[in-house]
N, C-alpha and C positions, 0 to 999 in steps of 0.2 A: 556405595562403593561400586566402581565400574566392573563389569564382567570381564573375565579374562579369556582371550581368544589366542590359540596357538595355531600358526600356519606351518604345515609340514609339506614342503614342496621344493624340488630341486631347481625350479625356474626362478632365478633371482629377480627378473623383471616382474614376474607375476606376484612374487611376494611383496615387491615394492608397491605395486598397484593395490593389492589387498590391504597392505598396511595403511596406505593413504585413505582408502575407503573406510576402514574400521576405526582408525586411531582416535578420532574425535569422540567416539562413544564407548570404546573398549580399551582395555590394556592389552596390547598386542605383542606377542613374542614369535620367534621364528625358529624353525629347524629345517636344514636343507637335506637331511638324509635320515634313514632309519636309525643309524648309529647315534646321531645327535639326539634324536627323539628318546632313545632308550636311556641316555645319560640324564634326561630330564625327569625320569620316573620317580626319582627320590625327592624331587622338589614339590612345591605346592602344585596341586592339580589345577589345570585350566577348566573353565566352564564349558568351552566349546573348542573342538579341534577341527580344523579344515585340513583334510588328509588327502594327499594325492595318491592315486593308485600306483603309478609307476615311479618309483624312486631308484636312484642309481645303485643302491646296495640292497634293496628289499622290495617286496610286494606289499602295497598298502593294505590289501585285504588280509594278508597274513599278520600284519601289525595290529589290525583292528581288535582281535580278541585280546592281545596283550594290553592295549590301551584300556579296554573295558575291565580287564582284571586289575591293573594297577590303579586306574582312576575310574572306579565303577559308576560314579555319579556324573562323569563327563559325557557330554553329548558329542557325537562325531558326525560331521558332514563330509561325505566322500566326494572328491573332485576327480574327474576323469575326462580325457579327450575322446573317449570311445562311447558312443551312444548305443549301449548294449543292454537290453532289458534283463538278460540273464545275470549280467554283472550287478545290476541294481538289486535284483532279488537276492543274490548271494551276500551283498553288502548288508542288506536288511537282516538276513539271517544271522549275520555275525555281530549285530548290535548297532549298526549305523542308524542315525536319526533320519538322514536324508541322503540323496544321491543327486549331484549336480554335474551337468555336462558342460565342458568348455567348448567354445566361449560362452560365458554365462551372462545373464542379465543382472546388472549390479543391484537393481532395486529388489529383484527376487532373492538374490543372495543375502542382502541385508535383512530382508523379511525372514528368511530361513534361520539366520543367526539369532535374530531376536526371538523367534518362536522356540528355538532350541534352548536358549538361555532361560526363557520362561518355564519351559518344561522341566529343566534341571532344577530350578528353584522350587517348583511345585512338588517335584518328587522328594526333594530334601525335606520340605515341610510335612508331607505325608509320612515319610519315614520317621521323622522326629515325633510326629503325633502317635504313630503306632508304638514307638518305644515308650512314650510317656503313658499311653493307655496300658501297656503291659506292666510297667512299673507301678502305676497307681492302682490298678484293679487286680493285679496279681495273675492275670491271665492275658494271653495275646489277643489282639483285636480280631484275629481270624475266627474267634468263637462267636462273633456277632455275624450270623449268617442271614438274619432277617432283614427285609427291605426297610423296616421301621428303624432299626438301629443303624443301618448304613446311612440313612437320611440324617439321623442325629449326629453322627460323626461328621458328615459333610457340613452340617450347620455349624458345628464347633469350628471346623476349619475356616469357614467364612467369617464368623463373628469374633474370633478370639483376638484379632489384632485391633479391633475397634476399641473405643473406650466408653461405650454406653453401658447403662445398667442392664442387667440380665435377670430374668426370673425363670427359674427351673421348676417345673411342676411334675408331679408323678407320685405314685403311691410310695409308702415307706419301703425301703429296701431295693428300689430300682436303680440306685447309683447316682443320686443327685450330687452328692459331695464329690464323687469322682469327676463328674462333668465340671463342677466348679474348679477343681484342681487343674483340669485341662485348660479351661478358659484362661486361668491365671498364668499357667506355664507358657502359653503361646501368645500372651498379650505383651504389649510394650512395657508392662509393669513387672515382668517376670523376675527382674533382679531384686524387686522389693519382696515383702512378705505377704502371704495370704493369711489373714487372721480370721478365725472361725468362732461363731457363737451359736449355740442352740437356744433360740428364744423361748422354747417351751421348758427348758431345764432350769431356768433361774426364777426365783420368786420376784413378784412385782416390785418389792422394795429395793432389790439389788440390781435389776437389769439396767436402769438408767445410769447408775454409777459405773457399771461394767462397760457400758457403751461410751458414755460421754466423759467419764472420769468424775472425780469429786475432790473437794478441798477438805482439809482437816477441820473437824467439828461440824461438817455439813449435816450430819445425822448421828444418832447414837451408834457408836462403834467405829466412827470415822476418825481414827486416831492419827492419821497422816494423809497427805495428799495421795490421790490415786490416779494413775495414768489410764485413761480410757482406751478402748479398743480402736476408736477412730484415730487416735494419735499413734498407737502401735502399728496401724495399717498404713501410715503416711507413705505415699509413693507406691503403695502396693494395692492389694484388694481386700475387701471386707466381705466375708461370706455370712449372711444372715439366714441361718437354717430355721425352718418352721416359722417364718415371719408372721403368719396369720395367728400364731399363738402369743404374739407380743401384745401386752395390754394396749388398748386403743388409745389411752392418753399418751403412752410412750410413742405410739405410732405417729401421733400428732407432732411431738417434739422431733422425732426422726425426720419427718417430712420437712420441717423447718430447717433442719441441718442440711438436708440434701438440696433445698432450694437456695439457701444462703451460702452454702459451703463454709459454714462456721459452726464450731462446737463450743458450748459454754459448759464447763464442769458443774456438777450439782453443787450448789452452795457458792459457786464462784461469781465474781463480778465482771470478769472480762472473758471475752471469747477469743478463740484462735482459729485461723484458717485451716481447713482440712482438704486434703487431696488424695482420695483413694477411690477405687472403682467398687461399686456395689454389685454384688452377686447375691441374689436372694433365692430362697427355695421354700416350697410349701407342698404338703401332701394333700391339701384340700383343693378342690376346684375353685379358682379365684372368684368366679361369678357367684358360687354358693357361699363362699366365705364373706363376700361383700354383702350379700343378701342377709346372711345371718348376723351381720354386725361384727364379724371377727376380723375383717380387713377393711381399712379405710379405702374408699374408692379413689380418692385423690392420691394416696400413697401408692396404690396399685398402678396407676398410670405413670407415676414417677419412676417406679422400679422395673417396669416391664416394657422398656423400649424395644427389647427383643425377648421373646419367650421360647424356651426349649421344653418340649414335653417328652418325658420318658415313659413309654408304654409299659404296662405291667407284663410280667413274664407269661401269664396265661394268654396274652394277646400276640405273643411271638414264640409259639411253642417250638419252632424250628431252632431256637437258640438254647433250648433246655439241655439236650444231650451234648452239644459242643461245650457248653459251660460246665456240665457235670463231668465230662471227660477231662477237661482242663483242670478243674478242681481236684479230681481224683489223682491226676499226675502230680500235682503240686503237693497235696497232703500226704500222698504215699512216699514221696521223696523226703518230706520232713520227718515222717515216721520211720524212715529207712526200711520200707516195705516194697515188695514187688507185687503190684496188682495189675492184672491184664485188662480189666474192664468190668462191665456190668452184664449180668445175665439177661436173657430176653424178658423174663418176668419183671426184673428190676427196671429195665428200660420202659416197659409198659406202664409200670406204676409211676415212674418219674414223669413220663410225658403226659399221663392222664391227670396228674395232680394239678390243682389250680394255683398253688404257691401264693397264698395270701401275703407271705412275707417276702415274695419276689426273689431276686438274686441272692440277697443276704440269707434268706431261709434255705435256699438250695445249697449255698456254700456250707452252711452249718450242718445240713443234712449229710452232705458228702463227707465232711470232716468226721462226723460221728460214725458213719459207715466204715470209713478207713480204720478207725480205732477198734470197731467191734467185729469186722469181717475176719473170719478164721482161714478162709481159703485165698486163692488168687483171683477169684471172681466175686464181685459184690452181688449177693443174692437179694431177692425181694425181702427175705426175712431179716436182712441186715439193716433194712430201712425202717424208720419209725413212722413214716407217713402211711396212712391206710385210708381206705374209703370211709367216709363218714356214714355211720349207720345209726339211725335214730330209733332207739328202742322205745316202744310205747307211743308210736306216732298215732295210733288209734287208742286213746286213753281208756283205761278201765272205767274211770269215773268221767262220764261225759256230761256231768252237770255243770257245764261252763256257760257263762253268758255269751252272747254273740260277740261282744267286744273282747272278752277273754279268749274266745276261739280264734279271732283274728290275730290277737297278740301272740298267741301260742304258735300259730302257723308262721308268723313273721319271724319268730325266734328260730324255728326249725329251718326255715329257708336260709336265714343268714348264717346259721351254723354250717349248713351245707356249703355255702359260698366261701366261707373262710376255712374250710377243711377242719371244722371242729375247734378252731382257735377261739376260746371264750373271750380273751382280752380284746381281740380284734372285733369279735361280734358285738361286744358291749360298746366299743368305740363307734362302730358303724350305726348301731341302733340309737346312739346318743344317750345311753344309760350307764350307770356305774357298774363296775364289775360285780360287786356284792349283790346289787339289785338283779343282775342277770342270773347269778347263782340261785338266788331265792326263787325267781320265776321258773327256772329250769326244774327245780325241785317241786314247786307247787304244781306245775303242769305235767309232771311225770315224764320229762324228757331226759333220756340218758344218752350221752355221746359215747 
Protein backbone atom coordinates (compact mmCIF):
# COMPACT_ATOMS: atom_id res chain seq x y z
CA UNK A 1 0.00 0.00 0.00
CA UNK A 2 1.24 3.49 -0.88
CA UNK A 3 2.21 5.88 1.89
CA UNK A 4 -0.12 8.82 2.54
CA UNK A 5 1.22 12.38 2.28
CA UNK A 6 -0.80 15.45 3.30
CA UNK A 7 0.28 18.86 1.94
CA UNK A 8 -0.75 21.79 4.15
CA UNK A 9 0.04 25.03 2.29
CA UNK A 10 -1.97 28.03 1.12
CA UNK A 11 0.00 28.33 -2.15
CA UNK A 12 -2.11 26.50 -4.76
CA UNK A 13 0.72 26.47 -7.31
CA UNK A 14 3.13 24.93 -4.83
CA UNK A 15 0.56 22.27 -3.87
CA UNK A 16 0.17 21.46 -7.55
CA UNK A 17 3.95 21.07 -7.96
CA UNK A 18 4.24 18.91 -4.85
CA UNK A 19 1.32 16.72 -5.94
CA UNK A 20 2.93 16.13 -9.32
CA UNK A 21 6.20 15.31 -7.61
CA UNK A 22 4.75 12.85 -5.10
CA UNK A 23 1.63 11.36 -6.66
CA UNK A 24 3.34 8.52 -8.50
CA UNK A 25 4.69 7.02 -5.30
CA UNK A 26 2.26 8.24 -2.63
CA UNK A 27 -1.41 8.92 -1.97
CA UNK A 28 -1.52 12.71 -1.86
CA UNK A 29 -4.14 14.95 -0.20
CA UNK A 30 -4.22 18.71 0.37
CA UNK A 31 -5.30 21.31 2.92
CA UNK A 32 -5.01 25.03 2.16
CA UNK A 33 -5.43 26.30 5.73
CA UNK A 34 -5.28 25.38 9.40
CA UNK A 35 -9.08 25.20 9.55
CA UNK A 36 -9.22 22.63 6.75
CA UNK A 37 -6.44 20.65 8.44
CA UNK A 38 -8.36 20.50 11.71
CA UNK A 39 -11.41 19.11 9.92
CA UNK A 40 -9.22 16.20 8.77
CA UNK A 41 -8.21 15.19 12.31
CA UNK A 42 -11.14 12.80 12.61
CA UNK A 43 -10.16 10.94 9.45
CA UNK A 44 -7.42 8.39 8.72
CA UNK A 45 -4.05 9.79 9.67
CA UNK A 46 -1.46 10.45 6.97
CA UNK A 47 2.02 8.98 7.17
CA UNK A 48 3.77 12.28 6.43
CA UNK A 49 2.58 15.91 6.60
CA UNK A 50 4.31 18.67 4.63
CA UNK A 51 3.43 21.70 6.77
CA UNK A 52 3.88 25.34 5.78
CA UNK A 53 4.81 27.63 8.65
CA UNK A 54 2.79 30.65 7.46
CA UNK A 55 -0.86 29.85 6.77
CA UNK A 56 -3.59 32.47 6.24
CA UNK A 57 -5.43 31.59 9.46
CA UNK A 58 -2.77 30.09 11.72
CA UNK A 59 0.88 29.53 12.54
CA UNK A 60 2.25 26.19 11.38
CA UNK A 61 4.44 25.85 14.45
CA UNK A 62 1.38 26.22 16.67
CA UNK A 63 -0.43 23.55 14.64
CA UNK A 64 2.48 21.13 14.94
CA UNK A 65 1.75 20.00 18.54
CA UNK A 66 -1.92 19.50 17.59
CA UNK A 67 -0.91 17.31 14.66
CA UNK A 68 1.37 15.19 16.89
CA UNK A 69 -1.41 14.90 19.48
CA UNK A 70 -4.11 13.86 17.02
CA UNK A 71 -1.80 11.79 14.80
CA UNK A 72 1.04 10.74 17.12
CA UNK A 73 2.62 8.37 14.61
CA UNK A 74 2.62 10.87 11.72
CA UNK A 75 5.95 12.45 10.75
CA UNK A 76 5.90 16.19 9.99
CA UNK A 77 8.24 18.02 7.61
CA UNK A 78 8.07 21.80 8.08
CA UNK A 79 8.23 24.03 4.96
CA UNK A 80 9.22 27.68 5.24
CA UNK A 81 10.51 30.52 3.12
CA UNK A 82 12.58 31.79 6.03
CA UNK A 83 16.07 30.35 6.53
CA UNK A 84 16.16 30.83 10.30
CA UNK A 85 18.08 28.34 12.44
CA UNK A 86 16.09 29.26 15.56
CA UNK A 87 12.88 28.43 13.66
CA UNK A 88 14.31 25.02 12.74
CA UNK A 89 15.28 24.35 16.36
CA UNK A 90 11.80 25.28 17.58
CA UNK A 91 10.18 23.04 14.97
CA UNK A 92 12.34 20.14 16.17
CA UNK A 93 11.35 20.77 19.78
CA UNK A 94 7.68 20.62 18.81
CA UNK A 95 8.05 17.25 17.10
CA UNK A 96 8.98 17.98 13.48
CA UNK A 97 10.94 15.30 11.65
CA UNK A 98 12.75 17.81 9.43
CA UNK A 99 12.85 21.45 8.36
CA UNK A 100 13.00 22.40 4.65
CA UNK A 101 13.61 25.89 3.30
CA UNK A 102 11.88 27.15 0.14
CA UNK A 103 12.81 26.99 -2.66
CA UNK A 104 13.76 23.39 -2.03
CA UNK A 105 15.70 20.79 -3.96
CA UNK A 106 13.14 18.28 -5.25
CA UNK A 107 15.45 15.28 -4.92
CA UNK A 108 16.24 16.18 -1.31
CA UNK A 109 12.57 16.67 -0.50
CA UNK A 110 11.72 13.27 -2.00
CA UNK A 111 14.51 11.70 0.05
CA UNK A 112 13.21 13.41 3.21
CA UNK A 113 9.67 12.13 2.60
CA UNK A 114 10.95 8.60 2.00
CA UNK A 115 13.06 8.64 5.16
CA UNK A 116 10.19 10.07 7.20
CA UNK A 117 7.90 7.28 5.97
CA UNK A 118 10.50 4.60 6.79
CA UNK A 119 10.94 6.06 10.28
CA UNK A 120 7.19 6.04 10.82
CA UNK A 121 6.93 2.39 9.76
CA UNK A 122 9.88 1.43 11.99
CA UNK A 123 8.35 3.22 14.97
CA UNK A 124 5.06 1.38 14.40
CA UNK A 125 6.83 -1.99 14.34
CA UNK A 126 8.82 -1.18 17.49
CA UNK A 127 5.68 0.00 19.26
CA UNK A 128 3.82 -3.16 18.29
CA UNK A 129 6.77 -5.27 19.40
CA UNK A 130 6.81 -3.55 22.78
CA UNK A 131 3.07 -4.15 23.22
CA UNK A 132 3.45 -7.79 22.26
CA UNK A 133 6.36 -8.28 24.66
CA UNK A 134 4.32 -6.76 27.47
CA UNK A 135 1.31 -8.95 26.65
CA UNK A 136 3.29 -12.16 26.31
CA UNK A 137 5.75 -11.76 29.15
CA UNK A 138 3.45 -9.94 31.55
CA UNK A 139 5.97 -7.15 32.01
CA UNK A 140 6.88 -4.14 29.84
CA UNK A 141 9.97 -4.23 27.69
CA UNK A 142 11.52 -1.44 29.75
CA UNK A 143 12.52 -4.09 32.28
CA UNK A 144 15.12 -5.29 29.81
CA UNK A 145 17.88 -2.84 30.61
CA UNK A 146 20.86 -5.05 29.78
CA UNK A 147 22.69 -4.69 26.49
CA UNK A 148 22.34 -8.44 25.95
CA UNK A 149 18.52 -8.38 26.01
CA UNK A 150 18.34 -5.24 23.91
CA UNK A 151 20.33 -7.11 21.27
CA UNK A 152 17.92 -10.05 21.49
CA UNK A 153 14.96 -7.73 20.89
CA UNK A 154 16.74 -6.09 17.94
CA UNK A 155 17.41 -9.54 16.48
CA UNK A 156 13.73 -10.45 16.79
CA UNK A 157 12.80 -7.24 15.00
CA UNK A 158 15.10 -8.13 12.10
CA UNK A 159 14.22 -11.80 11.67
CA UNK A 160 10.52 -11.98 12.48
CA UNK A 161 9.27 -11.18 8.98
CA UNK A 162 11.47 -13.72 7.25
CA UNK A 163 10.28 -17.30 6.82
CA UNK A 164 13.43 -19.25 7.72
CA UNK A 165 13.71 -21.78 10.54
CA UNK A 166 14.90 -20.39 13.87
CA UNK A 167 16.66 -22.07 16.79
CA UNK A 168 16.34 -20.42 20.21
CA UNK A 169 18.91 -21.50 22.78
CA UNK A 170 19.34 -20.74 26.44
CA UNK A 171 18.86 -22.24 29.87
CA UNK A 172 15.46 -23.25 31.22
CA UNK A 173 13.37 -20.28 32.32
CA UNK A 174 15.09 -17.64 30.18
CA UNK A 175 11.96 -17.04 28.06
CA UNK A 176 12.45 -19.08 24.89
CA UNK A 177 8.71 -19.60 24.43
CA UNK A 178 8.10 -15.84 24.73
CA UNK A 179 10.58 -15.24 21.91
CA UNK A 180 8.89 -17.93 19.80
CA UNK A 181 5.54 -16.18 20.32
CA UNK A 182 7.08 -12.87 19.26
CA UNK A 183 8.66 -14.30 16.15
CA UNK A 184 5.29 -15.74 15.13
CA UNK A 185 3.33 -12.59 16.03
CA UNK A 186 5.50 -10.44 13.76
CA UNK A 187 5.91 -12.93 10.93
CA UNK A 188 3.93 -13.04 7.72
CA UNK A 189 2.18 -16.09 9.21
CA UNK A 190 0.75 -14.24 12.19
CA UNK A 191 -2.84 -14.79 11.03
CA UNK A 192 -2.25 -18.53 11.31
CA UNK A 193 -1.77 -20.50 14.52
CA UNK A 194 1.40 -21.20 16.46
CA UNK A 195 1.28 -24.81 17.62
CA UNK A 196 3.63 -25.84 20.43
CA UNK A 197 5.01 -29.18 21.57
CA UNK A 198 7.46 -29.99 24.35
CA UNK A 199 9.51 -32.81 22.88
CA UNK A 200 10.70 -33.88 26.34
CA UNK A 201 7.18 -34.30 27.72
CA UNK A 202 5.92 -37.04 25.39
CA UNK A 203 6.91 -40.73 25.49
CA UNK A 204 8.77 -42.11 22.50
CA UNK A 205 5.79 -44.13 21.26
CA UNK A 206 3.49 -41.09 21.09
CA UNK A 207 5.63 -38.25 19.79
CA UNK A 208 5.53 -39.32 16.13
CA UNK A 209 1.75 -39.65 16.02
CA UNK A 210 1.52 -36.31 17.83
CA UNK A 211 3.74 -34.62 15.24
CA UNK A 212 2.79 -36.37 12.02
CA UNK A 213 -0.64 -37.76 12.83
CA UNK A 214 -1.73 -41.38 12.57
CA UNK A 215 -4.40 -43.51 10.93
CA UNK A 216 -6.88 -45.76 12.65
CA UNK A 217 -5.33 -49.07 13.65
CA UNK A 218 -1.73 -47.88 13.16
CA UNK A 219 -0.84 -49.05 16.67
CA UNK A 220 -2.53 -50.30 19.82
CA UNK A 221 -4.92 -47.64 21.04
CA UNK A 222 -5.24 -45.87 17.66
CA UNK A 223 -9.03 -46.11 17.52
CA UNK A 224 -9.43 -43.28 15.02
CA UNK A 225 -7.45 -41.10 12.64
CA UNK A 226 -5.35 -38.47 14.42
CA UNK A 227 -4.51 -35.06 12.98
CA UNK A 228 -0.84 -34.26 13.57
CA UNK A 229 0.59 -30.95 14.74
CA UNK A 230 2.11 -30.25 11.33
CA UNK A 231 -1.38 -30.22 9.88
CA UNK A 232 -2.71 -28.08 12.72
CA UNK A 233 0.10 -25.56 12.15
CA UNK A 234 -0.59 -25.32 8.41
CA UNK A 235 0.00 -21.73 7.31
CA UNK A 236 1.34 -20.81 10.75
CA UNK A 237 4.27 -21.79 12.95
CA UNK A 238 5.29 -24.97 14.76
CA UNK A 239 7.30 -24.51 17.96
CA UNK A 240 9.40 -27.55 18.86
CA UNK A 241 10.54 -26.96 22.44
CA UNK A 242 13.46 -29.01 23.83
CA UNK A 243 14.12 -30.51 20.42
CA UNK A 244 17.34 -32.16 21.62
CA UNK A 245 15.18 -34.41 23.84
CA UNK A 246 13.35 -35.80 20.82
CA UNK A 247 14.30 -39.44 20.07
CA UNK A 248 17.06 -39.57 17.45
CA UNK A 249 15.06 -41.83 15.13
CA UNK A 250 12.18 -39.34 15.25
CA UNK A 251 14.65 -36.55 14.48
CA UNK A 252 15.56 -38.45 11.31
CA UNK A 253 11.91 -38.55 10.23
CA UNK A 254 11.49 -34.88 11.13
CA UNK A 255 14.47 -34.00 8.94
CA UNK A 256 12.87 -35.83 6.00
CA UNK A 257 9.65 -33.88 6.54
CA UNK A 258 11.52 -30.56 6.56
CA UNK A 259 13.46 -31.48 3.43
CA UNK A 260 10.51 -32.78 1.40
CA UNK A 261 7.84 -30.52 2.90
CA UNK A 262 5.65 -33.63 3.12
CA UNK A 263 4.19 -35.46 6.11
CA UNK A 264 3.07 -39.08 6.13
CA UNK A 265 0.88 -40.04 9.13
CA UNK A 266 1.99 -43.04 11.16
CA UNK A 267 0.51 -46.11 9.47
CA UNK A 268 -0.62 -44.09 6.47
CA UNK A 269 0.13 -44.85 2.83
CA UNK A 270 -0.09 -41.34 1.42
CA UNK A 271 1.70 -38.12 2.33
CA UNK A 272 0.39 -34.56 2.28
CA UNK A 273 2.18 -31.29 1.67
CA UNK A 274 2.92 -29.15 4.69
CA UNK A 275 3.60 -25.44 4.96
CA UNK A 276 4.55 -24.10 8.38
CA UNK A 277 7.49 -22.23 9.84
CA UNK A 278 9.68 -24.17 12.25
CA UNK A 279 10.81 -22.51 15.47
CA UNK A 280 12.85 -24.83 17.67
CA UNK A 281 14.37 -24.39 21.11
CA UNK A 282 16.77 -26.24 23.39
CA UNK A 283 18.31 -25.64 26.80
CA UNK A 284 21.39 -27.62 25.78
CA UNK A 285 24.36 -26.16 23.97
CA UNK A 286 23.87 -27.43 20.39
CA UNK A 287 27.50 -28.45 19.91
CA UNK A 288 27.40 -30.49 23.13
CA UNK A 289 24.05 -32.04 22.24
CA UNK A 290 25.48 -33.10 18.87
CA UNK A 291 28.62 -34.49 20.49
CA UNK A 292 26.55 -36.43 23.03
CA UNK A 293 24.34 -37.90 20.31
CA UNK A 294 21.25 -36.03 21.53
CA UNK A 295 20.84 -33.90 18.41
CA UNK A 296 21.45 -34.93 14.83
CA UNK A 297 23.96 -32.62 13.20
CA UNK A 298 22.10 -32.55 9.87
CA UNK A 299 18.85 -31.63 11.64
CA UNK A 300 20.68 -28.91 13.56
CA UNK A 301 21.82 -27.25 10.34
CA UNK A 302 18.29 -27.51 8.95
CA UNK A 303 16.61 -25.80 11.93
CA UNK A 304 19.24 -23.19 12.77
CA UNK A 305 19.30 -20.93 9.71
CA UNK A 306 19.06 -18.21 12.36
CA UNK A 307 19.96 -18.71 16.03
CA UNK A 308 18.86 -16.57 18.97
CA UNK A 309 20.67 -17.02 22.30
CA UNK A 310 18.96 -15.94 25.52
CA UNK A 311 21.55 -15.30 28.23
CA UNK A 312 20.85 -16.54 31.78
CA UNK A 313 19.76 -14.00 34.35
CA UNK A 314 23.05 -14.27 36.29
CA UNK A 315 24.84 -12.88 33.21
CA UNK A 316 22.58 -9.81 33.04
CA UNK A 317 22.13 -8.85 36.67
CA UNK A 318 21.11 -5.33 35.71
CA UNK A 319 17.77 -6.87 34.65
CA UNK A 320 17.08 -8.53 38.03
CA UNK A 321 15.59 -5.58 39.93
CA UNK A 322 13.65 -4.07 37.02
CA UNK A 323 12.10 -7.52 36.48
CA UNK A 324 11.50 -8.01 40.19
CA UNK A 325 9.81 -4.61 40.51
CA UNK A 326 7.63 -5.28 37.48
CA UNK A 327 6.59 -8.67 38.87
CA UNK A 328 5.94 -7.08 42.27
CA UNK A 329 3.60 -4.52 40.75
CA UNK A 330 1.81 -7.16 38.73
CA UNK A 331 1.27 -9.68 41.54
CA UNK A 332 0.44 -7.01 44.12
CA UNK A 333 -2.34 -5.78 41.84
CA UNK A 334 -3.63 -9.33 41.39
CA UNK A 335 -3.63 -9.85 45.16
CA UNK A 336 -5.24 -6.42 45.71
CA UNK A 337 -2.34 -5.34 47.90
CA UNK A 338 -0.29 -2.15 48.19
CA UNK A 339 3.43 -2.95 48.17
CA UNK A 340 5.96 -0.15 47.81
CA UNK A 341 9.05 -2.17 46.93
CA UNK A 342 11.91 -4.19 48.36
CA UNK A 343 14.09 -3.42 51.38
CA UNK A 344 17.81 -2.89 50.84
CA UNK A 345 18.55 -6.33 52.34
CA UNK A 346 16.02 -7.95 50.01
CA UNK A 347 17.52 -6.15 47.02
CA UNK A 348 20.99 -7.32 48.01
CA UNK A 349 19.79 -10.91 48.28
CA UNK A 350 17.91 -10.78 44.96
CA UNK A 351 20.82 -9.31 43.02
CA UNK A 352 23.41 -11.62 44.59
CA UNK A 353 21.50 -14.82 43.85
CA UNK A 354 22.47 -16.74 40.71
CA UNK A 355 18.89 -17.70 39.70
CA UNK A 356 19.43 -21.17 38.25
CA UNK A 357 15.77 -21.13 37.18
CA UNK A 358 16.27 -17.71 35.56
CA UNK A 359 13.33 -15.33 34.97
CA UNK A 360 10.76 -18.04 35.69
CA UNK A 361 12.28 -18.65 39.13
CA UNK A 362 12.45 -14.90 39.85
CA UNK A 363 8.80 -14.53 38.90
CA UNK A 364 7.76 -17.37 41.22
CA UNK A 365 9.91 -15.99 44.04
CA UNK A 366 8.31 -12.53 43.81
CA UNK A 367 4.81 -14.02 43.61
CA UNK A 368 5.51 -16.05 46.76
CA UNK A 369 6.89 -12.96 48.55
CA UNK A 370 3.77 -10.94 47.69
CA UNK A 371 1.60 -13.60 49.33
CA UNK A 372 3.76 -13.91 52.47
CA UNK A 373 4.81 -10.28 53.01
CA UNK A 374 2.97 -8.70 55.96
CA UNK A 375 4.07 -5.09 55.52
CA UNK A 376 4.28 -2.69 52.61
CA UNK A 377 7.93 -3.50 51.95
CA UNK A 378 9.21 -6.93 50.94
CA UNK A 379 11.93 -7.86 53.43
CA UNK A 380 14.75 -10.37 53.00
CA UNK A 381 12.93 -12.63 55.43
CA UNK A 382 10.00 -12.79 53.00
CA UNK A 383 12.24 -14.40 50.39
CA UNK A 384 12.88 -18.12 50.22
CA UNK A 385 16.24 -17.79 48.51
CA UNK A 386 19.28 -17.94 50.78
CA UNK A 387 22.97 -18.32 50.42
CA UNK A 388 23.93 -21.96 49.98
CA UNK A 389 25.79 -23.16 53.03
CA UNK A 390 27.36 -26.57 52.88
CA UNK A 391 27.44 -28.21 56.30
CA UNK A 392 30.17 -30.79 56.67
CA UNK A 393 32.37 -29.51 53.85
CA UNK A 394 35.23 -30.91 55.88
CA UNK A 395 33.76 -34.35 56.60
CA UNK A 396 34.12 -35.99 59.97
CA UNK A 397 34.94 -39.23 58.17
CA UNK A 398 37.78 -38.46 55.77
CA UNK A 399 38.22 -42.07 54.76
CA UNK A 400 37.35 -41.34 51.12
CA UNK A 401 39.22 -42.58 48.09
CA UNK A 402 40.72 -39.96 45.79
CA UNK A 403 37.94 -40.55 43.26
CA UNK A 404 35.25 -40.20 45.94
CA UNK A 405 36.81 -36.96 47.15
CA UNK A 406 36.78 -35.53 43.64
CA UNK A 407 33.14 -36.58 43.21
CA UNK A 408 32.15 -35.07 46.55
CA UNK A 409 33.78 -31.74 45.72
CA UNK A 410 32.08 -31.70 42.31
CA UNK A 411 28.67 -32.17 43.95
CA UNK A 412 29.34 -29.38 46.46
CA UNK A 413 30.48 -27.01 43.71
CA UNK A 414 27.44 -27.76 41.55
CA UNK A 415 25.09 -27.28 44.50
CA UNK A 416 26.66 -23.85 45.00
CA UNK A 417 26.16 -22.94 41.33
CA UNK A 418 22.50 -24.00 41.36
CA UNK A 419 21.69 -22.29 44.63
CA UNK A 420 21.07 -25.64 46.31
CA UNK A 421 18.58 -26.83 43.66
CA UNK A 422 19.03 -30.60 43.81
CA UNK A 423 17.00 -31.37 40.70
CA UNK A 424 19.03 -28.93 38.62
CA UNK A 425 22.25 -30.21 40.21
CA UNK A 426 21.43 -33.79 39.25
CA UNK A 427 20.58 -32.67 35.73
CA UNK A 428 23.86 -30.78 35.28
CA UNK A 429 25.90 -33.65 36.72
CA UNK A 430 24.14 -36.11 34.44
CA UNK A 431 22.90 -38.37 37.25
CA UNK A 432 19.48 -39.30 38.58
CA UNK A 433 17.88 -37.33 41.38
CA UNK A 434 17.79 -40.32 43.73
CA UNK A 435 21.43 -41.03 42.96
CA UNK A 436 22.28 -37.48 43.96
CA UNK A 437 20.34 -37.78 47.21
CA UNK A 438 22.19 -40.99 48.05
CA UNK A 439 25.59 -39.41 47.38
CA UNK A 440 24.74 -36.29 49.41
CA UNK A 441 23.87 -38.52 52.34
CA UNK A 442 26.90 -40.78 51.89
CA UNK A 443 29.34 -37.85 51.67
CA UNK A 444 27.80 -35.98 54.65
CA UNK A 445 26.76 -32.94 52.61
CA UNK A 446 23.86 -30.94 54.02
CA UNK A 447 22.32 -28.09 52.06
